[in-house]
N, C-alpha and C positions, 0 to 999 in steps of 0.2 A: 543571801539565801543559798542554802546548800543545793547541790545538784540533786540530791535525793528529794528534797522538799519541792524543788521545781518540777521534777518528774511526777511526783505525787499530785501536785497542783494541776499540771497539764492533763494528767489522766483523769482527775476528778472533773475538770472543765469539759473534757471530751465526753465523758459519760453524761454529764448534766445537759450538754448541748444535744446529745442524741435523744435524751428524754424530752427535750423541748420541741423537737421536730414534730409537727402535726402529723397524725396518721394519714395515710392515703384516704381519699374520700370513699365511702362505701358505695358499691354499685347501686344505682337507682333502679329498682324493679319497675318495669313498665306495667301499668295496670292492665288486667285482662278485661277486654270489653266485648260483650256479647251483643250482637246486633239482632233485634227482633224483626227488623224490616230491612231486607236487602236493598241496596241502592237502586237497582234496576227493576223494581217491582212496579207493575202497572197500577194506576189509581184504582181500578176496579178490584184487583187482587188485594190491594191495601185495605180497601173497605171491607172485603170479605174477611181478611185476616183480623182486623180490629173487632169486627162484629162477633166472629167466632171466639176471640179472646174474652170479649165482654160477657159471653154466656157461660164461661167456665164457672162451675159451682151450681149451675141450675140443676135441679133434681132430674134423675132419669125417670121416665114413665113410658112403659110400652105403649105405643100408639100415639105418644105425645108429640105435638108439633108447634108449640108456642112456649115462650118463656114463662107464661103464667101457669100452663098445664104441665110443663116439663117436656122433656124430649126423649125419644129413642134415637138411634143413630141416623136413620134416614130422615126422620122428622127434623132433626137439627140441620142437616145438610139442606134439605128443601127450604126450610125457613131462612137460613142465612143467604142462600143464593137468590131467593126471591126478594128478600128484604133489601139486600145491598147491591145486587147486580141486575135485578129485574128478570132473572132467568128462572123459568118454571121447570123444575126437574120432576121426574117421576117420584112417587111416594115410597117405593120400597127399594131395598138394595138389589133385589133380583131384577127389577126394572131398570135401575140405574146402570148396572154393569153391562147390560146389553144395548143401552141407548147409543145412538150414533154420536160418537165423540171420539176425539183423537186418543188412542192408547199411548201411554207414556212409559218409557223404561224407568226402572227404579233409579238409575243414575242420571236421569234427566228431569227429575221432579222439580216443579216450580210451585211457589206459593199459590194456593187456590186449587191445586189439583185434588181430585177425589181419589181416595185410597180404598181398596176393597180387600176383605179378609175372609178366610174360611175358618172361623173359630170353632166349628164343630167337627173339624177334621175333613179330609177329602178335598174336593175342589168346588163345592157348592158355596157360593157367597152367603155370608150370614152377618156381616158387619161392615161398616164403612166409616170413614173419617175425612177430615179436611186437612190437607198438608199445609203447614204454616212456615216451613223452612227449617234449615239446620237439622234435618232428620227428625222433626217433631210434627205431631198432628193433634188436632182437637177432635174429640169424639164423645159420644154418650155411651158408656160401656155396658152397664148392666143394672138390673133391678137393685135398688138399695144404694146405688152410687149417684154420682153427679157428672155433669159434663166436665171433662178434664183434658189437660195437656199431657201427652204421652210421647214416648220415644220409639221410633222404628228400630232402634238398635237392640231393644229388648228381645231376648230369644223367643218369647211367646209370639210377638208380632212378626218376627223374621219367619218363623215357621208357618204362621197363618196367612202371610201376605199372598195375594193373588194377582192384583193388577192395579193400575192407576189410569185415570182418564182426565183429560184436560177439557173443561167445559167453558172456561173463561176465554174471551178473545185475547189473542196475542197482540203484541205491539204492532205487528204488521197489519192485523185486522183493524186495530184501533185507528191506524193512520188513514185507512180507507173509508172510515165512517164519516158521514156528513157532519 
């Protein structure tokens, strides 16, 4: 075989072997997992969370306070806390925001905290919801709507936000209960 033929054959073999090399494995994308229940949530807060979620889609009704009749925002809160935690709360948002309970900073919110809003402008409370974690809350927003899951990051809620209160016992309180 001539030198030229050998060189051509070697070049062809090199090219073919390069094509036969398997490509590097594609990077495996890790799935994004959203947790609806933080790991360190109290059993009472978990009950409140799941009950609130179960009521999403229930019709709004001004003055409503049961799943059958529908809910307004304070009726929803009163129902969930009484049903799942045995806690009797005031009936209106105005009564709730002044009740004796721990005020909570926005950066310290925990599942089960109550959120208060001034949706009519100013600083007068007019709406409330239940914080469920990850910057979200459940509330009964308005006539014609239903109980829904919403985000505190929306500009509307950012502007209307007033305060938060913690009415559920903390882990420290639970440890002392008989």
